[in-house]
C-alpha positions, 0 to 999 in steps of 0.5 A: 970866933963863931960869933964873929962869923954869924955877925958878918953873915947878917951884915953881908945879907942886910947889905945885899938886901939894901942894895937890891932894893936900891937897885931895883927903885933906881933902874926899874920903871914904875908900873901904872896899874889899876891897883893905884889910886891917883887923879889920873886913875880909877879908884878901885878896890879888891873885892875882898872881905874886910872884918867889921865891914858887914851891913848890920841890918842886911835882910836874910833870905826869905822863905815865901812858903807861908806867904803863898799858902796864906794867899793862894786859897783866897785867889780865884780864876775868872772865866768870861763869855761874850755872846755873839751879838748884832751891832748896828752899822753907821749909815750916812744920809747919802745913799750909796751908788749901788743903792741908787742903782739896784734899790734896797731890796737888792741887798736883802732884809739881813743887811737892813737895820732900823732907819735903814742901817746895815747890821753885822755880827760880832762873834762870841769871845771867851777870856779868863783872868783872876780875882781876889776874895775879900769877904767870906761871903763871896765878894771878889776884886778883879780888873774892870777889863777882865769882866768887861762886857761879859755876859757870862762870868764864872768863878773857880775856887782854889779847891776847884769849886765853880759858881756863877758871878754877878757884877756889883760894880765897875770903875774903868778909871782905875780898871777895878771891878767888883763881883759876887758869888753865892757862897759862904765861909770862904777864905779871903785876903787881908788888906795890907798897907801899900803906903808902907811898900818900899822900893826893893821890898819882896812881893809875890804875884798870885793868879792864873796866867795863860789859863794855868792853875794857881801860880805864884811868882816872886820879885821885888818892888822896882818903882812906885807911883808909875803911870803907863797911860793903859787906863787913859786910853779908855777914860778921860779922868783915869787914875794910874799910880802903879806899884811896878815890880819884877815879879812875872805876870802874864795874860791871865794875871790881870786881877790877881793879888800882889802880896807882901811876904806876910800874905797881905794884899798890897796891890791888884795886878793889872798890867804889864810892860811888853813889846810882845804881849807876854812878860818882859820884865815889868808888871804893874799893880793897882795899890791896895789903899786906892783899891779899898776906897773904890771897892767900898764905894762900888759896894755901897753906892753902886758907883765911885764917889769921885772927889776933885780938887779943881786944878789944871795942870800940865802933865810933863810926860805929855810934852817934849822935854825941849819944850818944858820951859816954853810950857812953864814946866820946871825941872827943880820942882817937886810937886804939881804946878797949878796952871789954873783953878776952877771957880767952884772947885775945892782948891779955889776955896782954899785959896790955891792960885795959878802958879802954885806948887802943890807938894802934899795932901794931908801930909803925904808928899805928892812930888808927881801928878800920879802921886797926887791923883791917887791921894786925891782918889782916896777921898770922896766929896765932902771929905776935908783935906790939907794941902801943902804948897809952894808960893814964891818959894815959901811953904803953906798949908791950908784946908778945904773940903773936896767937891764932886764934878758938879761943884758940890758934895752931894752923893753922885748916883748912877744915871742912864748917861753912865750905862752908855759907857763913854765920856760925854760933854756938852759941846761948847758954844765956840765949837758948835759955832765952827760946825754950824750947829746950835749944840750937841753932846760930844762923845770921846773915850768909849770904853765898856757899856751900851755904845760899845756893845750895840753900835760901831760908834767912834770917839769924836761923835757929835749927838744932835738928836736922840729919839727924833728930839733935838739934843743941845746939851747932856741934860737934853740927851739925859731927858731923852733916854730917861723916857725911851728905851729904844732910841736912835742917835743922830749925829755927825763926825767933825772930820767926815761928811754926812749924817750917822745913825746908831740904834741903842736899846737900853732895855738890854744895857745896864739897869739903875 
């Protein structure tokens, strides 16, 4: 009896449940929610933990203590002083109305320079930055813009000892400089390998921002081979292939160290991207593999032995995207399109032609201009390299010997022209004819050097005479400056009327 009652109860419960499900499905409207996957809905998943779905090679949280302790003793504080200086202002041959009316004596001698030019004074300046010790006997890497034009350089170590420093060599094209202090048994950083640095990797920036004591900040590498145009503002042949990070960097960090979590130097902090001048999220460091080459050249030769491939190319960033097709820039190419080759250059000797696409140097892939120029900048004239390139969609490899700007493999020594601190070129015949002159020396990209220190000369100036002698080419200018110390440069600006004069004193500039 009891069994029958239990069985009846179970059957009634089951029937009730089945009926409930039937009624619910028959009459209850279907709900479209985010939990449904279908062609008309966005597929989503709950953020629940599922055993077995872990990332097997996930990197655990990193402690940066050891890296910071390793690096901070080798990073120094650099303070510079630029003394007040007298600068000769430019003077047009046409006299001013006031001078014609009152005479030169009215203005006083303090306004008169050599050749009648007026004088004015630039006040003194003080600045600070950072540097990295690379040897136990006091060689230090920093940025060129940290020591640019400095009359006095003081270096303070992490232990608060201070030394006077002298400049060994500078390279405005990469914004690097080597300075030296007279000391022994110093702590120094070991070079890492910037080619092994990966996007997403932890890095630390070490330096002296905002005149503070040693400061360490951490971030990740957010991009590689970045160009931001900051070096190209000063030099025509500037090289930019920065490591971009989000480690906090401010003014004063320039010249400091970018290190990996092993405490190895992987870059020299150089710039920040900021609308205000203060840190806004991104900082830029010069890769250490490029730094090593530049530093070795500066220490061995006093200047950088720059190698050239001898090709012409078009930087896509300099052309609006809507004009890429017109300029022959292809969107589907990972490489550098050759727009032309110089007859005496290394590329021409290797058989590279216009229209070829360079995709690699010595087996290193170079999908962009910054990556290609960085690779070439690691070598000196006379070095043999391999070039990977595309022609008619086919891949080729060829070998060549890199050359210097003169088209040979000779060691290039510093000359008196380098002391001027500008990009100089002989005026070509066509432009000379348009200006109604026989020739001259065109001045552009004035950066660090005598012209910046001693004159108010502006880019686009054309030197026609030096020391009273006609100058039609770079060789003419070099010849005059080699035999005279105090020289008056005479020339014109294409956009302005009149003749301008600038007085320079080579004895107060760099020595050779």
